[in-house]
C-alpha positions in Angstrom: -5.7 -10.7 -8.5 -2.6 -10.7 -10.7 0.4 -9.5 -8.9 3.6 -8.5 -10.5 6.6 -10.4 -9.1 10.3 -9.6 -9.2 11.5 -12.1 -6.5 13.0 -10.5 -3.3 11.6 -7.2 -4.4 8.0 -8.6 -3.9 8.8 -9.8 -0.5 10.5 -6.6 0.6 7.8 -4.3 -0.7 5.0 -6.2 0.7 6.7 -6.5 4.2 7.3 -2.8 4.2 3.7 -2.2 3.1 2.5 -4.4 5.9 4.6 -2.7 8.5 3.3 0.9 7.4 -0.2 -0.3 7.4 0.0 -2.2 10.7 1.3 0.7 12.3 -1.1 3.3 10.9 -4.2 1.1 11.7 -3.0 -0.6 14.8 -3.1 -4.1 13.4 -1.0 -7.1 13.3 1.2 -7.4 10.2 -0.3 -10.9 9.7 -3.7 -9.2 9.3 -2.6 -7.4 6.1 -2.7 -9.3 2.9 -2.6 -8.4 -0.8 -6.5 -8.7 -0.8 -7.0 -6.5 2.2 -9.0 -3.5 1.1 -8.5 0.0 2.2 -12.1 1.0 2.9 -13.8 -2.2 3.7 -11.2 -3.9 5.7 -9.1 -1.1 7.1 -11.8 1.7 7.2 -9.6 4.3 5.7 -11.2 7.8 5.8 -9.9 11.0 4.0 -7.4 11.8 6.8 -6.1 8.3 6.7 -5.5 8.5 2.9 -3.4 11.7 3.5 -1.3 10.2 6.2 -0.8 6.9 4.4 0.3 8.5 1.1 2.6 10.6 2.8 4.1 7.6 4.7 4.3 5.6 1.5 5.8 8.5 -0.6 8.5 8.8 1.9 9.2 5.1 2.5 9.4 4.2 -1.2 10.6 7.5 -2.5 7.8 7.8 -5.1 6.2 11.0 -6.5 3.1 12.5 -4.9 0.0 10.5 -5.4 -2.7 12.3 -7.3 -6.5 11.8 -6.7 -6.9 9.6 -9.8 -4.4 7.2 -8.7 -5.7 7.0 -5.1 -9.2 6.2 -6.4 -7.8 3.2 -8.3 -6.1 1.8 -5.3 -8.7 -0.5 -3.7 -6.5 -3.2 -2.2 -2.9 -3.6 -0.9 -2.4 -5.6 -4.0 -3.2 -2.7 -6.1 -0.8 -0.4 -4.2 1.9 -3.1 -4.5 1.5 -3.3 -8.3 1.7 0.5 -8.4 4.9 0.4 -6.5 6.3 -2.5 -8.5 5.8 -0.4 -11.6 7.0 2.9 -10.2 10.2 1.5 -8.4 11.5 -0.7 -11.1 
């Protein structure tokens, strides 16, 4: 997986994602990696998607996620790359 890196931005965004995901799925932050998959590893269902996208939209001040974008986000790394592109 190719991750876009902007130094400190990388660490801050990833740590924030870890915190959000760990809280939502009652996991240790250490259990969340860039390769963690939303469906296979976290067991995300449709309600989780709604709650998670709302939390991320608020935390990162990004526009509302559309269904096409959500379908492309398979791993935490995919979400990180989206945020990296959107928040720069």
